[in-house]
N, C-alpha and C positions, 0 to 999 in steps of 0.2 A: 504494500501500500505506499503511495507517495503523496507527498501534502506538497500544495503548489502555493504557491508565496504571489501574498498580494501585490499586484499591482502599481508599483510606487508612481508612476507617472498619472493614476486617478485622482492622487491628490493635489489639490492646488496649492501652491506655495505661495507665500506672503509675496507681495510686490515688493521691491527692492528699493533701498531709501538712499537719498543722498549720503555720501559719505560724512560721517560724524553728526549725522542728525538724528535726533530720536525719532521711533515709528511713533504715528500719531495715534492716541487715544480715542476711539470712539467718543467715549463720554467719561472727560475725567473728574465731574461727580456724580455720585447717582444718581441725583436728582438736581440736575441743571434749573435752577430757577427756580425751584420749590422748595419747601423746607424739609428740613431731616427725617429720617423715620424715628418712632420714640425708641430708646433703649431698652432693650428687656433685663435690666440690672438684676438678677436674682438675688443678692446680697442682700436688697432690700426689701426681702419678700419676710413677711413676719412668719413665716412658716419656716424659711432657712435660718431665720434669726431665733426662732425657739428652737431649732436643732443645735445650732450652736451653741446657745446657753446651758443647755441639756448637757453637750460634751462638756461646756467649759466647767461644770458643777461637779460631773464624775470625775472631770481631772483635777478638782481641788480648788482649783482657781475661782474660787467664790467670790472676790471681788468683781474682775471682769464678767461673771455672771448676772450679777447684781445690777452690775451698771448697763449692760444690754437686756436685761428685763427692764430694767427703771425704766430705759427709751423706749423701749416696745410697748410698755405700758401707758406711758407720756404720748406717746401716737396716737394709741388706742385703747381711751382707760376702760371698754366695754369689754374687750378680748380677756375674759377671768381666765379661761384655760391656762394661762402662762402663769396665774398667781401663787400655784401652789409652789413651781420653781422659784418664783420672786422670792415668796416668805420664807423659803427653807435656804436661800442664800441669804438673806437678811439674818436668820436665827444663826446659821455659822459667822454670821459678823458680826453676831450682838450687838441687833442694830435695834435695838426697842425700840425707841421713837417709830420707828417705820413699821415696825409690828404692831404699835398700839394703834396709828394713826388708818393702817391697812383693816385693822379688827373692825375699826369705827367707823369707814367710809362706809362698806355695805351693807347697810342695817335694813 
C-alpha cells in the first residue's frame, strides 16, 4: 500500500512583500472603530473567590482568608453562604468584635 503525498502546488503562497516591509495585517485591532469586548476575568467571580478563601483557610492563612471573605461580603452582603468561612477565620484570628457585629447584624 503506497501513500500519496498531497500536492504542494494547491496551497496558495502568501504574496511577496517588499524587502524590509512587514506584511500587512488585515485588522490591526479586533474591533476597529468599535468598543472593546468585555473581559471575562474569572478571578473576580464570587465563586472563584470563595474557593480561594476556602483554600487559604485550610492552608492556615487565616488573615488572607478573612480579608478575602470580608471583600466578598462587602461586595454582596446577602451572600450568606460565605458567612461560615468568614466567621471561622474571624474565630481563628480572635476577632471578637467582628463576631459580635455579625451575630447581631442578621437578626
